[in-house]
KEFI-569367 format. One record per residue: residue in one letter; chain; z, y, x of N, C-alpha, C in turn. Coordinates in Angstrom, 3 decimals, padded with zeros to 6 digits. Layout:
<banus>
(a; A; (Z; Y; X); (Z; Y; X); (Z; Y; X))
...
</banus>
This chain:
<banus>
(m; A; (-011.670; 095.455; 036.994); (-010.732; 096.185; 036.154); (-010.604; 095.526; 034.784))
(i; A; (-011.729; 095.225; 034.173); (-011.699; 094.603; 032.850); (-011.123; 093.194; 032.948))
(a; A; (-011.419; 092.502; 034.042); (-010.871; 091.154; 034.211); (-009.352; 091.194; 034.318))
(s; A; (-008.821; 092.192; 035.011); (-007.367; 092.287; 035.122); (-006.743; 092.647; 033.780))
(l; A; (-007.431; 093.468; 032.987); (-006.925; 093.779; 031.650); (-006.908; 092.540; 030.768))
(l; A; (-007.960; 091.733; 030.862); (-008.000; 090.499; 030.078); (-006.908; 089.541; 030.512))
(l; A; (-006.712; 089.416; 031.813); (-005.659; 088.546; 032.325); (-004.288; 089.025; 031.872))
(f; A; (-004.074; 090.340; 031.924); (-002.805; 090.905; 031.478); (-002.579; 090.660; 029.992))
(s; A; (-003.613; 090.844; 029.176); (-003.450; 090.651; 027.740); (-003.211; 089.184; 027.406))
(i; A; (-003.872; 088.268; 028.118); (-003.621; 086.841; 027.902); (-002.187; 086.495; 028.264))
(f; A; (-001.698; 087.066; 029.362); (-000.318; 086.829; 029.780); (000.674; 087.329; 028.730))
(v; A; (000.457; 088.546; 028.225); (001.395; 089.116; 027.255); (001.339; 088.364; 025.936))
(i; A; (000.152; 087.913; 025.528); (000.049; 087.120; 024.303); (000.779; 085.792; 024.479))
(g; A; (000.689; 085.202; 025.674); (001.441; 083.978; 025.948); (002.934; 084.201; 025.876))
(v; A; (003.404; 085.314; 026.440); (004.829; 085.647; 026.356); (005.237; 085.871; 024.903))
(a; A; (004.386; 086.545; 024.135); (004.683; 086.772; 022.723); (004.744; 085.454; 021.959))
(a; A; (003.870; 084.507; 022.302); (003.907; 083.202; 021.643); (005.199; 082.461; 021.964))
(i; A; (005.661; 082.571; 023.210); (006.931; 081.940; 023.584); (008.084; 082.583; 022.820))
(i; A; (008.080; 083.912; 022.719); (009.135; 084.611; 021.985); (009.122; 084.205; 020.515))
(v; A; (007.926; 084.097; 019.929); (007.814; 083.691; 018.530); (008.357; 082.282; 018.340))
(t; A; (008.073; 081.386; 019.294); (008.597; 080.024; 019.208); (010.118; 080.022; 019.246))
(v; A; (010.691; 080.832; 020.134); (012.152; 080.923; 020.215); (012.723; 081.484; 018.918))
(l; A; (012.092; 082.524; 018.374); (012.573; 083.103; 017.122); (012.481; 082.106; 015.981))
(r; A; (011.431; 081.288; 015.979); (011.292; 080.277; 014.931); (012.401; 079.238; 015.041))
(k; A; (012.768; 078.874; 016.277); (013.876; 077.933; 016.468); (015.190; 078.534; 015.976))
(l; A; (015.318; 079.867; 016.085); (016.543; 080.531; 015.653); (016.619; 080.685; 014.138))
(g; A; (015.528; 080.415; 013.440); (015.601; 080.369; 011.989); (014.741; 081.364; 011.237))
(l; A; (013.890; 082.128; 011.916); (012.980; 082.997; 011.185); (011.885; 082.153; 010.543))
(d; A; (011.415; 082.591; 009.385); (010.398; 081.787; 008.711); (009.009; 082.101; 009.264))
(q; A; (008.030; 081.387; 008.763); (006.667; 081.438; 009.295); (006.062; 082.832; 009.177))
(k; A; (006.263; 083.479; 008.036); (005.609; 084.766; 007.806); (006.169; 085.853; 008.723))
(e; A; (007.490; 085.860; 008.926); (008.094; 086.866; 009.798); (007.629; 086.695; 011.241))
(t; A; (007.599; 085.463; 011.737); (007.187; 085.249; 013.123); (005.705; 085.565; 013.305))
(f; A; (004.885; 085.253; 012.302); (003.460; 085.565; 012.404); (003.247; 087.077; 012.422))
(t; A; (004.028; 087.802; 011.618); (003.936; 089.267; 011.615); (004.332; 089.831; 012.969))
(l; A; (005.414; 089.300; 013.557); (005.835; 089.751; 014.880); (004.763; 089.454; 015.922))
(f; A; (004.124; 088.282; 015.822); (003.065; 087.922; 016.764); (001.870; 088.866; 016.630))
(l; A; (001.517; 089.204; 015.387); (000.409; 090.139; 015.184); (000.740; 091.520; 015.735))
(l; A; (001.988; 091.964; 015.546); (002.393; 093.266; 016.077); (002.346; 093.275; 017.601))
(a; A; (002.807; 092.197; 018.224); (002.780; 092.119; 019.684); (001.341; 092.102; 020.198))
(t; A; (000.472; 091.362; 019.520); (-000.928; 091.309; 019.923); (-001.592; 092.679; 019.773))
(a; A; (-001.296; 093.366; 018.670); (-001.860; 094.704; 018.463); (-001.364; 095.678; 019.526))
(a; A; (-000.109; 095.549; 019.925); (000.428; 096.425; 020.969); (-000.272; 096.172; 022.302))
(v; A; (-000.535; 094.910; 022.614); (-001.237; 094.572; 023.857); (-002.655; 095.134; 023.844))
(v; A; (-003.345; 094.960; 022.735); (-004.717; 095.457; 022.642); (-004.738; 096.980; 022.762))
(a; A; (-003.791; 097.647; 022.110); (-003.744; 099.109; 022.174); (-003.443; 099.590; 023.587))
(s; A; (-002.500; 098.945; 024.265); (-002.171; 099.381; 025.624); (-003.329; 099.114; 026.582))
(a; A; (-004.012; 097.986; 026.423); (-005.167; 097.694; 027.271); (-006.287; 098.708; 027.022))
(f; A; (-006.477; 099.099; 025.767); (-007.510; 100.074; 025.432); (-007.182; 101.437; 026.027))
(i; A; (-005.898; 101.824; 025.949); (-005.476; 103.103; 026.529); (-005.649; 103.082; 028.045))
(l; A; (-005.278; 101.966; 028.687); (-005.483; 101.845; 030.131); (-006.962; 101.935; 030.485))
(f; A; (-007.806; 101.310; 029.664); (-009.238; 101.350; 029.912); (-009.776; 102.775; 029.780))
(l; A; (-009.308; 103.507; 028.766); (-009.780; 104.878; 028.570); (-009.323; 105.802; 029.691))
(t; A; (-008.081; 105.616; 030.150); (-007.585; 106.502; 031.197); (-008.202; 106.173; 032.559))
(s; A; (-008.648; 104.938; 032.744); (-009.247; 104.575; 034.030); (-010.725; 104.956; 034.092))
(a; A; (-011.352; 105.120; 032.943); (-012.788; 105.420; 032.921); (-013.074; 106.872; 033.283))
</banus>
């Protein structure tokens, strides 16, 4: 269960990194894309934690 959560979070962080790269190509500056990446990472961690709590 925990391994699948880790795999899922790694996948979503990878997708978020790809989205951030695309946004940077479109002209967003470094600080905005980093903030978006942090928000996406926090959302993944929160959802994984909620899934862990509901499965326990």
